[in-house]
C-alpha positions in Angstrom: -26.2 -4.4 5.3 -25.2 -4.0 1.6 -22.1 -5.9 0.7 -19.8 -4.2 -1.8 -18.1 -6.5 -4.2 -15.3 -5.6 -6.5 -14.6 -7.2 -9.9 -10.9 -6.8 -9.6 -8.0 -5.6 -7.5 -7.9 -2.5 -9.7 -11.6 -1.7 -8.8 -10.7 -2.1 -5.1 -7.6 0.1 -5.5 -9.6 2.8 -7.2 -12.2 2.7 -4.5 -9.5 3.1 -1.8 -7.7 5.9 -3.7 -8.9 8.8 -1.5 -7.6 7.1 1.6 -4.3 6.2 -0.2 -3.9 9.8 -1.3 -4.5 11.0 2.3 -1.8 8.6 3.6 0.6 9.7 0.9 0.2 13.4 1.9 1.0 12.4 5.4 4.1 10.5 4.4 5.3 13.2 2.1 4.9 15.7 4.9 7.4 13.5 6.8 9.8 13.7 3.8 9.1 10.2 2.6 8.5 11.5 -0.9 9.6 8.3 -2.6 6.6 6.3 -1.2 3.7 6.1 -3.7 0.0 5.2 -3.3 0.7 1.8 -4.8 3.4 1.1 -2.3 0.9 1.5 0.6 -1.6 -0.7 -1.2 1.0 -3.4 -1.9 2.3 -3.3 1.7 -1.2 -3.9 3.1 -2.1 -6.4 0.5 1.2 -8.4 1.2 1.0 -8.2 4.9 -2.2 -7.2 6.7 -4.8 -8.3 4.2 -3.1 -11.3 2.6 -4.9 -13.9 4.8 -7.9 -11.8 5.8 -11.5 -12.6 4.8 -14.6 -10.6 4.8 -12.8 -7.2 5.2 -15.1 -4.3 4.9 -14.2 -1.1 3.0 -14.2 0.9 6.2 -11.8 -1.5 7.8 -9.5 -1.2 4.8 -9.7 2.6 4.9 -8.8 2.5 8.6 -5.9 0.2 7.9 -4.6 2.6 5.3 -4.9 5.7 7.4 -3.5 4.2 10.6 -0.8 1.8 9.3 2.6 2.4 10.9 4.6 4.9 8.7 7.9 3.3 9.6 6.7 -0.1 8.5 5.7 1.2 5.1 9.0 3.0 4.9 11.0 -0.1 5.7 8.9 -2.1 3.2 9.5 0.4 0.4 13.2 0.7 1.1 13.6 -3.1 0.9 11.7 -3.1 -2.3 13.9 -0.4 -3.8 17.0 -2.3 -2.7 15.7 -5.5 -4.3 14.8 -3.7 -7.6 18.3 -2.1 -7.7 19.9 -5.4 -7.0 18.0 -7.0 -9.8 18.9 -4.3 -12.3 22.6 -4.7 -11.4 22.3 -8.5 -11.8 20.8 -8.1 -15.2 23.7 -5.9 -16.3 26.2 -8.7 -15.5 
């Protein structure tokens, strides 16, 4: 089996972009229009893939397509709250 290697996280992200776009369409159809492709990628990178080894591209695509929408939503909402808090702290 041919092993696909990526030179950077950006290369991997670009390779996963079609799956990410598909997931975003699904999320936007559920009125979660504030969630971006990068949010889904960051969520999986920070949670599911962080300690994984030897993941295949098809496993990652499956993870993107079948990840729990509510968990992504919760992750992004917490991220937005943190960012807003940091902006407010900087203004003090």
